C-alpha positions as YAML, in Angstrom:
chain: A
units: angstrom
residues:
- id: 1
  name: MET
  ca: [82.04, 32.02, 8.04]
- id: 2
  name: ARG
  ca: [79.48, 30.02, 9.91]
- id: 3
  name: SER
  ca: [79.78, 26.36, 10.78]
- id: 4
  name: LEU
  ca: [77.32, 23.62, 9.80]
- id: 5
  name: SER
  ca: [74.67, 22.47, 12.24]
- id: 6
  name: PRO
  ca: [75.29, 19.12, 13.95]
- id: 7
  name: ALA
  ca: [72.30, 17.58, 12.14]
- id: 8
  name: LEU
  ca: [73.64, 18.54, 8.70]
- id: 9
  name: ALA
  ca: [77.11, 17.37, 9.66]
- id: 10
  name: SER
  ca: [75.81, 13.96, 10.76]
- id: 11
  name: LEU
  ca: [73.74, 13.58, 7.57]
- id: 12
  name: ALA
  ca: [76.75, 14.51, 5.46]
- id: 13
  name: ASN
  ca: [78.79, 11.93, 7.37]
- id: 14
  name: VAL
  ca: [76.15, 9.19, 6.90]
- id: 15
  name: PHE
  ca: [75.73, 9.83, 3.17]
- id: 16
  name: ARG
  ca: [79.47, 10.50, 2.74]
- id: 17
  name: ILE
  ca: [79.07, 13.94, 1.26]
- id: 18
  name: PRO
  ca: [82.37, 15.81, 1.31]
- id: 19
  name: MET
  ca: [81.91, 18.98, 3.32]
- id: 20
  name: SER
  ca: [84.15, 21.97, 2.92]
- id: 21
  name: LEU
  ca: [83.81, 25.22, 4.75]
- id: 22
  name: ASN
  ca: [85.37, 27.16, 1.86]
- id: 23
  name: PRO
  ca: [83.02, 29.43, -0.06]
- id: 24
  name: VAL
  ca: [81.53, 27.70, -3.04]
- id: 25
  name: ARG
  ca: [83.25, 28.64, -6.27]
- id: 26
  name: PRO
  ca: [81.59, 28.15, -9.61]
- id: 27
  name: THR
  ca: [82.98, 25.14, -11.38]
- id: 28
  name: VAL
  ca: [84.01, 25.08, -15.01]
- id: 29
  name: SER
  ca: [81.19, 22.77, -16.10]
- id: 30
  name: ARG
  ca: [78.56, 24.99, -14.50]
- id: 31
  name: MET
  ca: [80.07, 28.04, -16.15]
- id: 32
  name: CYS
  ca: [79.98, 26.32, -19.56]
- id: 33
  name: HIS
  ca: [76.33, 25.35, -19.07]
- id: 34
  name: GLU
  ca: [75.31, 28.89, -18.19]
- id: 35
  name: THR
  ca: [77.20, 30.34, -21.13]
- id: 36
  name: LEU
  ca: [75.61, 27.93, -23.57]
- id: 37
  name: ALA
  ca: [72.18, 28.62, -22.14]
- id: 38
  name: ARG
  ca: [72.58, 32.40, -22.54]
- id: 39
  name: ARG
  ca: [73.80, 32.23, -26.11]
- id: 40
  name: PRO
  ca: [70.97, 32.43, -28.68]
- id: 41
  name: SER
  ca: [70.61, 29.15, -30.51]
- id: 42
  name: PRO
  ca: [70.81, 29.19, -34.29]
- id: 43
  name: GLN
  ca: [67.61, 28.54, -36.25]
- id: 44
  name: PRO
  ca: [67.34, 24.80, -36.98]
- id: 45
  name: SER
  ca: [66.82, 23.59, -40.50]
- id: 46
  name: PRO
  ca: [63.22, 22.87, -41.59]
- id: 47
  name: ILE
  ca: [63.85, 19.10, -41.52]
- id: 48
  name: ALA
  ca: [65.28, 19.24, -37.99]
- id: 49
  name: ALA
  ca: [62.33, 21.38, -36.85]
- id: 50
  name: ALA
  ca: [59.86, 18.89, -38.35]
- id: 51
  name: VAL
  ca: [61.61, 16.00, -36.61]
- id: 52
  name: GLN
  ca: [61.57, 17.84, -33.27]
- id: 53
  name: GLN
  ca: [57.87, 18.71, -33.58]
- id: 54
  name: SER
  ca: [56.76, 15.26, -34.77]
- id: 55
  name: ALA
  ca: [54.99, 12.89, -32.43]
- id: 56
  name: PRO
  ca: [57.01, 10.51, -30.31]
- id: 57
  name: PHE
  ca: [57.24, 6.84, -31.27]
- id: 58
  name: SER
  ca: [54.31, 5.89, -29.05]
- id: 59
  name: SER
  ca: [50.99, 7.21, -30.27]
- id: 60
  name: THR
  ca: [49.28, 6.77, -26.91]
- id: 61
  name: SER
  ca: [49.77, 10.34, -25.75]
- id: 62
  name: ALA
  ca: [48.72, 11.74, -29.12]
- id: 63
  name: LEU
  ca: [45.59, 9.58, -29.19]
- id: 64
  name: ALA
  ca: [44.74, 10.51, -25.61]
- id: 65
  name: LYS
  ca: [45.19, 14.18, -26.43]
- id: 66
  name: ARG
  ca: [43.02, 13.86, -29.52]
- id: 67
  name: LYS
  ca: [40.27, 12.03, -27.57]
- id: 68
  name: GLY
  ca: [40.21, 14.61, -24.82]
- id: 69
  name: GLY
  ca: [42.65, 13.40, -22.20]
- id: 70
  name: ASN
  ca: [43.13, 10.16, -20.37]
- id: 71
  name: THR
  ca: [39.77, 8.49, -19.86]
- id: 72
  name: VAL
  ca: [39.28, 5.85, -17.20]
- id: 73
  name: ASP
  ca: [37.68, 2.63, -18.39]
- id: 74
  name: LYS
  ca: [34.37, 2.18, -16.55]
- id: 75
  name: ARG
  ca: [34.75, -1.59, -16.49]
- id: 76
  name: ILE
  ca: [38.05, -1.34, -14.65]
- id: 77
  name: THR
  ca: [36.52, 1.15, -12.23]
- id: 78
  name: LEU
  ca: [33.63, -1.21, -11.49]
- id: 79
  name: ILE
  ca: [35.96, -4.17, -11.01]
- id: 80
  name: ARG
  ca: [38.09, -2.16, -8.59]
- id: 81
  name: TYR
  ca: [34.98, -0.93, -6.79]
- id: 82
  name: PHE
  ca: [33.60, -4.40, -6.17]
- id: 83
  name: LEU
  ca: [36.98, -5.98, -5.40]
- id: 84
  name: TYR
  ca: [38.13, -3.37, -2.92]
- id: 85
  name: HIS
  ca: [34.81, -2.05, -1.60]
- id: 86
  name: PRO
  ca: [34.79, -1.92, 2.21]
- id: 87
  name: LEU
  ca: [31.64, -4.06, 2.34]
- id: 88
  name: THR
  ca: [33.18, -6.80, 0.18]
- id: 89
  name: PRO
  ca: [34.19, -9.60, 2.51]
- id: 90
  name: ARG
  ca: [37.83, -10.54, 2.45]
- id: 91
  name: PRO
  ca: [38.73, -13.91, 0.93]
- id: 92
  name: LEU
  ca: [38.77, -16.76, 3.40]
- id: 93
  name: ARG
  ca: [42.21, -17.65, 4.69]
- id: 94
  name: PHE
  ca: [42.08, -20.67, 6.93]
- id: 95
  name: SER
  ca: [44.62, -22.40, 9.05]
- id: 96
  name: ARG
  ca: [45.09, -26.10, 8.40]
- id: 97
  name: ASN
  ca: [42.70, -27.24, 11.15]
- id: 98
  name: ARG
  ca: [40.05, -24.68, 10.27]
- id: 99
  name: TYR
  ca: [40.30, -25.60, 6.58]
- id: 100
  name: LEU
  ca: [39.85, -29.25, 7.51]
- id: 101
  name: ARG
  ca: [36.75, -28.40, 9.57]
- id: 102
  name: HIS
  ca: [35.38, -26.28, 6.73]
- id: 103
  name: TRP
  ca: [35.97, -29.07, 4.18]
- id: 104
  name: THR
  ca: [34.37, -31.67, 6.48]
- id: 105
  name: ILE
  ca: [31.22, -29.60, 6.97]
- id: 106
  name: HIS
  ca: [31.02, -28.82, 3.24]
- id: 107
  name: ARG
  ca: [31.46, -32.49, 2.32]
- id: 108
  name: ALA
  ca: [28.82, -33.55, 4.87]
- id: 109
  name: TRP
  ca: [26.38, -31.04, 3.37]
- id: 110
  name: GLN
  ca: [27.08, -32.38, -0.12]
- id: 111
  name: LEU
  ca: [26.48, -35.95, 1.06]
- id: 112
  name: PHE
  ca: [23.24, -34.90, 2.77]
- id: 113
  name: GLN
  ca: [21.98, -33.23, -0.41]
- id: 114
  name: ALA
  ca: [22.96, -36.26, -2.50]
- id: 115
  name: LYS
  ca: [21.04, -38.50, -0.09]
- id: 116
  name: GLN
  ca: [17.97, -36.26, -0.37]
- id: 117
  name: ARG
  ca: [18.18, -36.30, -4.17]
- id: 118
  name: ARG
  ca: [18.45, -40.09, -4.16]
- id: 119
  name: GLN
  ca: [15.38, -40.37, -1.90]
- id: 120
  name: GLN
  ca: [13.38, -38.13, -4.24]
- id: 121
  name: GLU
  ca: [14.46, -40.21, -7.24]
- id: 122
  name: LEU
  ca: [13.44, -43.41, -5.45]
- id: 123
  name: GLU
  ca: [10.06, -41.90, -4.55]
- id: 124
  name: LEU
  ca: [9.42, -40.89, -8.17]
- id: 125
  name: GLU
  ca: [10.53, -44.32, -9.35]
- id: 126
  name: ARG
  ca: [8.14, -45.96, -6.85]
- id: 127
  name: GLN
  ca: [5.25, -43.82, -8.10]
- id: 128
  name: TYR
  ca: [6.08, -44.67, -11.71]
- id: 129
  name: GLN
  ca: [6.20, -48.39, -10.91]
- id: 130
  name: ALA
  ca: [2.82, -48.15, -9.12]
- id: 131
  name: MET
  ca: [1.26, -46.41, -12.14]
- id: 132
  name: GLN
  ca: [2.75, -48.98, -14.49]
- id: 133
  name: SER
  ca: [1.46, -51.92, -12.44]
- id: 134
  name: ALA
  ca: [-2.01, -50.30, -12.21]
- id: 135
  name: CYS
  ca: [-2.13, -49.86, -15.99]
- id: 136
  name: GLU
  ca: [-0.96, -53.45, -16.50]
- id: 137
  name: GLU
  ca: [-3.66, -54.67, -14.09]
- id: 138
  name: LEU
  ca: [-6.27, -52.65, -15.97]
- id: 139
  name: ARG
  ca: [-5.08, -54.07, -19.29]
- id: 140
  name: THR
  ca: [-5.04, -57.75, -18.28]
- id: 141
  name: SER
  ca: [-7.66, -58.30, -15.62]
- id: 142
  name: ALA
  ca: [-10.59, -56.23, -16.90]
- id: 143
  name: GLY
  ca: [-13.32, -58.41, -18.45]
- id: 144
  name: ASP
  ca: [-13.74, -56.25, -21.53]
- id: 145
  name: GLY
  ca: [-10.53, -57.49, -23.18]
- id: 146
  name: GLY
  ca: [-8.51, -54.38, -22.38]
- id: 147
  name: ARG
  ca: [-10.99, -51.95, -23.93]
- id: 148
  name: LEU
  ca: [-11.02, -49.72, -20.85]
- id: 149
  name: PHE
  ca: [-7.21, -49.62, -20.84]
- id: 150
  name: ARG
  ca: [-7.10, -48.68, -24.54]
- id: 151
  name: LYS
  ca: [-9.66, -45.92, -24.02]
- id: 152
  name: SER
  ca: [-7.73, -44.52, -21.05]
- id: 153
  name: MET
  ca: [-4.50, -44.43, -23.04]
- id: 154
  name: ASN
  ca: [-6.13, -42.63, -25.98]
- id: 155
  name: LYS
  ca: [-5.37, -38.90, -25.74]
- id: 156
  name: LYS
  ca: [-7.40, -37.87, -28.77]
- id: 157
  name: GLY
  ca: [-9.65, -34.86, -28.24]
- id: 158
  name: ILE
  ca: [-8.21, -33.82, -24.89]
- id: 159
  name: PHE
  ca: [-6.34, -30.77, -26.20]
- id: 160
  name: THR
  ca: [-8.89, -29.49, -28.70]
- id: 161
  name: ASP
  ca: [-8.86, -25.77, -28.00]
- id: 162
  name: MET
  ca: [-5.76, -25.62, -25.81]
- id: 163
  name: PHE
  ca: [-2.07, -25.69, -26.45]
- id: 164
  name: PRO
  ca: [-0.18, -28.97, -25.89]
- id: 165
  name: ILE
  ca: [1.06, -29.81, -22.43]
- id: 166
  name: GLU
  ca: [4.67, -29.59, -23.64]
- id: 167
  name: TYR
  ca: [4.15, -25.86, -23.96]
- id: 168
  name: GLY
  ca: [3.12, -25.44, -20.32]
- id: 169
  name: ARG
  ca: [5.85, -22.85, -20.01]
- id: 170
  name: MET
  ca: [6.18, -20.03, -22.49]
- id: 171
  name: GLN
  ca: [8.91, -20.76, -25.03]
- id: 172
  name: THR
  ca: [11.97, -18.57, -24.56]
- id: 173
  name: ASP
  ca: [15.48, -18.38, -25.96]
- id: 174
  name: TYR
  ca: [17.03, -19.30, -22.64]
- id: 175
  name: PRO
  ca: [16.43, -22.10, -20.13]
- id: 176
  name: ARG
  ca: [14.38, -21.72, -16.99]
- id: 177
  name: PRO
  ca: [16.31, -20.37, -13.99]
- id: 178
  name: LYS
  ca: [15.82, -23.45, -11.82]
- id: 179
  name: VAL
  ca: [15.48, -26.95, -13.18]
- id: 180
  name: GLY
  ca: [12.80, -29.29, -11.91]
- id: 181
  name: THR
  ca: [10.21, -26.83, -10.73]
- id: 182
  name: MET
  ca: [6.78, -28.42, -10.65]
- id: 183
  name: ILE
  ca: [4.03, -25.98, -11.49]
- id: 184
  name: GLY
  ca: [0.80, -26.71, -9.65]
- id: 185
  name: SER
  ca: [2.26, -29.07, -7.10]
- id: 186
  name: ASP
  ca: [2.18, -28.64, -3.36]
- id: 187
  name: PRO
  ca: [3.90, -25.30, -2.59]
- id: 188
  name: ARG
  ca: [5.17, -26.66, 0.73]
- id: 189
  name: ARG
  ca: [7.27, -29.25, -1.09]
- id: 190
  name: ASN
  ca: [9.03, -26.95, -3.55]
- id: 191
  name: ARG
  ca: [9.41, -23.83, -1.45]
- id: 192
  name: GLY
  ca: [11.79, -21.35, -3.06]
- id: 193
  name: LEU
  ca: [11.78, -23.07, -6.47]
- id: 194
  name: GLU
  ca: [9.29, -20.79, -8.21]
- id: 195
  name: ASP
  ca: [10.13, -19.29, -11.60]
...
């Protein structure tokens, strides 16, 4: 009889497996199993056979088998592809100081943009006030009793064979991609705002 190797002995000691150097004898339970397995089983009744052959409780495997195997949802594949693609940048994880710097720069940029928007609004308001005062001057100070002002405000006959100015953009079922684009204005002022 040969002895166990030191590696097997140490593993048996660690996992507390009882080791005996006696030849292995078949146990009673193993003998019973083998005997039952060799004996031909009696034919089951038709009801028992139908129950054994019926589908399990879950119909997922049966449906998958009927549809031709497990199919992978393309939407899930695309989501996984774009979430875990090597070129997808990892989400930003900042330390406290770096987050504070990031927030400060972001807030400063927002304030700068708000200031620019306010300046543009003030400029448009100034232009509107200048036009209104010019029209008022034309209405009151002209010697013809405001006839020239009335004629200038009359829009009759301007759009005879054209479409109205409200339809300057083709009517669609969805809004324009960028709000506030001015068609025909100076392209240097609204760079990057084209439709």
